[in-house]
C-alpha positions in Angstrom: 60.6 -0.4 23.3 58.8 2.9 24.1 58.3 3.6 20.4 57.0 0.0 19.9 54.4 0.6 22.7 53.3 3.9 21.1 52.9 2.2 17.7 50.8 -0.6 19.3 48.7 1.9 21.1 48.1 3.8 17.9 47.2 0.6 16.1 44.8 -0.4 18.9 43.0 3.0 18.8 42.8 2.7 15.0 41.3 -0.8 15.2 38.8 0.3 17.8 37.8 3.3 15.7 37.2 1.0 12.7 35.1 -1.3 14.8 33.0 1.5 16.2 32.6 2.9 12.7 31.4 -0.4 11.3 29.0 -0.9 14.2 27.6 2.6 13.7 27.2 2.0 10.0 25.3 -1.2 10.6 22.8 0.4 12.9 22.5 3.6 10.9 19.0 4.4 9.8 18.7 4.4 5.9 17.0 7.8 5.5 15.1 8.4 2.3 16.1 11.1 -0.1 12.4 12.2 -0.3 11.6 15.3 1.9 8.8 15.0 4.4 7.1 17.4 6.7 6.5 15.2 9.7 7.9 12.0 11.1 10.8 10.0 9.7 11.1 8.2 6.3 13.5 5.3 6.0 14.4 3.8 2.7 15.2 0.2 1.7 16.5 0.5 -1.9 16.0 -2.5 -4.3 14.2 -4.6 -1.7 14.7 -8.1 -3.0 12.0 -10.7 -3.9 11.8 -14.1 -5.4 8.4 -13.3 -6.8 8.8 -9.9 -8.5 11.6 -7.6 -9.5 13.3 -5.6 -6.7 12.0 -2.1 -6.0 12.5 0.6 -3.4 10.4 0.4 -0.2 10.1 3.4 2.1 8.8 3.2 5.7 7.3 6.2 7.3 7.4 6.4 11.1 5.3 8.8 13.2 7.0 11.4 15.3 8.6 9.9 18.4 8.3 6.4 17.2 10.5 3.8 18.8 11.1 0.2 17.8 8.5 -2.0 19.5 5.9 0.8 19.8 2.3 -0.6 19.4 1.7 0.8 15.9 -0.6 -0.6 13.2 0.8 -1.0 9.7 -0.6 0.5 6.5 0.8 -1.0 3.2 0.4 1.5 0.3 1.0 1.0 -3.4 2.6 3.6 -5.8 5.0 4.5 -3.0 6.9 7.1 -4.8 3.8 9.3 -5.1 3.0 9.6 -1.3 5.3 12.1 0.3 7.2 14.5 -1.8 5.7 16.3 -4.8 9.2 17.5 -5.9 10.1 13.9 -6.7 6.9 12.8 -8.5 6.3 12.7 -12.2 3.3 15.1 -12.0 4.5 17.3 -9.1 1.6 16.0 -6.9 1.6 13.9 -3.7 -0.8 12.2 -1.3 0.5 14.2 1.7 0.4 11.0 3.7 2.9 12.2 6.3 1.0 15.5 7.0 -2.5 13.9 7.1 -1.6 10.9 9.3 0.5 13.1 11.7 -2.4 15.5 12.2 -4.9 12.7 12.8 -2.6 11.0 15.3 -2.0 14.3 17.1 -5.8 14.8 17.3 -6.3 11.3 18.6 -8.5 10.5 15.6 -6.5 7.5 14.6 -4.0 5.2 16.4 -0.3 5.3 15.8 0.4 4.0 12.3 3.5 3.0 10.3 3.2 3.4 6.5 5.0 1.0 4.2 5.3 2.6 0.8 6.0 0.2 -2.0 7.3 1.8 -5.2 5.7 0.7 -8.5 7.7 -0.3 -11.5 7.2 -0.6 -15.3 5.2 -3.7 -14.4 2.6 -1.7 -12.5 -0.4 -2.7 -14.5 0.5 -6.4 -14.4 1.4 -6.4 -10.7 -1.8 -4.7 -9.8 -4.0 -7.0 -11.9 -6.1 -9.6 -10.0 -5.1 -13.0 -11.6 -8.1 -15.0 -10.4 -10.6 -12.9 -12.3 -9.4 -14.8 -15.4 -11.4 -17.9 -14.4 -14.6 -15.9 -14.5 -14.1 -14.7 -18.1 -16.0 -16.4 -21.0 -14.3 -19.7 -21.9 -11.6 -19.0 -19.2 -9.8 -16.7 -21.6 -6.0 -16.8 -22.0 -5.9 -13.7 -24.2 -4.4 -10.8 -22.2 -3.1 -8.8 -25.1 0.3 -7.4 -24.1 -0.4 -7.8 -20.4 1.0 -10.6 -18.2 -1.0 -10.6 -14.9 1.2 -10.7 -11.8 -1.1 -9.7 -9.0 -0.8 -13.0 -7.2 3.0 -12.8 -7.2 2.9 -9.1 -6.1 0.7 -10.1 -3.1 3.0 -13.0 -2.3 5.8 -10.5 -2.1 3.9 -8.4 0.4 2.6 -11.2 2.6 5.5 -13.6 2.5 8.5 -11.4 2.3 7.8 -7.7 3.1 5.5 -8.1 6.0 7.8 -10.5 7.9 10.6 -8.0 7.4 8.6 -5.1 8.7 7.3 -7.2 11.6 10.8 -8.2 12.6 12.5 -4.8 12.0 9.9 -2.5 13.6 8.0 -4.9 15.9 4.6 -3.2 15.4 1.2 -4.8 16.0 1.2 -7.8 13.6 -2.3 -9.2 13.8 -5.0 -8.9 11.1 -6.9 -6.1 12.8 -3.8 -3.8 12.7 -2.7 -4.6 9.1 -4.2 -2.6 6.3 -3.6 -2.4 2.6 -4.4 0.7 0.4 -4.1 2.1 -3.1 -5.9 4.1 -5.8 -7.0 3.3 -9.3 -5.3 -0.1 -10.1 -3.9 0.1 -6.6 -7.4 0.2 -5.3 -8.2 -2.9 -7.4 -5.3 -4.9 -6.1 -6.1 -3.8 -2.5 -9.7 -5.1 -2.8 -8.3 -8.3 -4.3 -5.8 -8.6 -1.5 -8.4 -8.5 1.3 -10.4 -11.2 -0.6 -7.3 -13.4 -1.1 -5.8 -12.7 2.4 -8.6 -11.9 4.8 -6.6 -13.4 7.7 -3.6 -11.1 7.0 -5.3 -7.8 6.1 -8.1 -6.5 8.5 -8.8 -3.5 6.3 -8.6 -2.3 2.7 -8.8 1.3 1.5 -9.7 1.4 -2.2 -9.8 4.9 -3.7 -11.0 5.6 -7.2 -10.8 1.9 -7.8 -10.4 1.0 -11.5 -13.4 -1.3 -11.6 -14.2 -0.4 -15.2 -11.0 -2.1 -16.4 -11.1 0.7 -19.1 -8.1 1.5 -21.3 -6.2 -1.5 -20.1 -4.3 -3.3 -22.9 -6.3 -6.5 -22.5 -7.5 -9.0 -25.0 -11.3 -9.2 -25.0 -13.9 -6.6 -24.0 -13.1 -4.4 -20.9 -16.7 -4.7 -19.7 -16.4 -8.5 -19.7 -13.4 -8.1 -17.4 -15.4 -5.8 -15.2 -18.2 -8.3 -15.0 -15.8 -11.1 -14.3 -14.4 -9.1 -11.3 -17.9 -8.8 -9.9 -18.3 -12.6 -10.3 -15.0 -13.1 -8.6 -16.2 -10.9 -5.6 -19.5 -12.9 -5.5 -17.5 -16.0 -4.8 -14.5 -14.7 -2.9 -15.4 -11.7 -0.8 -14.4 -12.0 2.9 -16.9 -13.3 5.5 -19.6 -10.7 6.1 -18.4 -8.0 8.5 -15.2 -9.8 9.2 -13.0 -7.1 7.6 -13.3 -3.4 7.0 -13.4 -2.0 3.5 -13.5 1.6 2.3 -14.2 2.5 -1.3 -14.8 5.8 -3.1 -14.6 7.6 -6.4 -14.9 11.1 -7.8 -17.0 12.5 -10.6 -14.4 14.0 -12.9 -11.8 12.6 -15.4 -11.4 8.8 -15.4 -13.4 8.7 -12.1 -16.5 9.9 -14.0 -16.8 6.4 -15.6 -16.6 4.5 -12.3 -20.1 5.1 -10.7 -22.0 2.3 -12.4 -19.2 -0.2 -11.7 -18.9 0.9 -8.1 -22.7 0.6 -7.7 -22.4 -3.1 -8.8 -20.0 -3.7 -5.9 -22.2 -1.7 -3.5 -25.2 -3.8 -4.4 -23.2 -7.0 -3.9 -22.0 -6.0 -0.4 -25.4 -4.6 0.6 -27.2 -7.8 -0.5 -24.9 -9.7 1.7 -25.8 -7.3 4.6 -22.5 -5.7 5.3 -23.0 -3.0 7.8 -21.7 0.5 7.6 -19.0 -0.1 10.3 -17.4 -2.6 7.9 -18.1 -1.4 4.4 -18.7 2.1 3.1 -18.7 3.5 -0.4 -18.6 7.3 -1.1 -18.7 9.6 -4.1 -16.9 12.9 -4.0 -18.4 15.4 -6.3 -15.9 17.4 -8.4 -12.9 15.2 -7.5 -10.7 14.0 -10.3 -8.4 11.0 -10.8 -5.2 12.4 -9.2 -3.1 12.7 -6.1 -4.3 16.2 -5.2 -7.9 15.0 -5.0 -6.9 11.8 -3.1 -4.9 14.0 -0.6 -7.9 16.3 -0.2 -10.2 13.5 1.1 -7.5 11.2 2.6 -8.6 11.9 6.2 -12.0 10.2 5.4 -10.7 6.7 4.8 -8.0 7.1 7.4 -10.6 8.0 10.0 -12.8 5.1 9.0 -10.1 2.4 8.8 -7.3 3.5 11.1 -9.3 4.5 14.2 -10.1 1.0 15.3 
């Protein structure tokens, strides 16, 4: 009888241990393998979607963050390039964790969560603004080898990813505290996003935006696509001074071609009397089209967009 009681006690302890282990595993933070200098980086591998293929999503949290803290949320494209140069294809990074942490510590910007969305082999397609097509001559259907998926990519962010982030981290969820950001084609899809979802995204940061549509494997003339995007903006930009938009470009590399295309966008927003509290466009002399240059000037758009 005594032996039986001992066995039952051992079994009870074992079962309790298993339950505690499972509960602990369920609540365990999924830490990313990327190394960061500040804050915490949590990873959601193969985040599922019914609109686009699954991909990793990393969420950067500022130092001392607790679930429910009143943080704004910054959604960034090309997520694998943002934090750790040791894991990127070109050994460069945006230094997002360092820059945002310093700006928060200096009270330059408000507490901010960064949702880093990895790109895939479909990057060009997913960052391509579908509705520009209707402004092409004869409503072209010739995309060359491309298959535009920009609308589906944004549906993923708005309908699937944002609700998950809002529920999981309980940040500020309103338009004024939801920002979207990227560079190059990521800048293009960010500008497109704030036009398509002005009630979801209060701000867009568009760095080195690929407004030239140059070197894309598209059918037709790249300049025609660039002109079609301007026509799209004429008909679809947000209400004047309703959202905040930051744009910039450098003067070296691919960025050297952007100035006239960026000027066309500037003229459009200026003609519609956007003020400098809601739209700015800058040129950074000597800056090239790469992560090191974007990191060097990152505090400028962050200070403009994330300080509100």
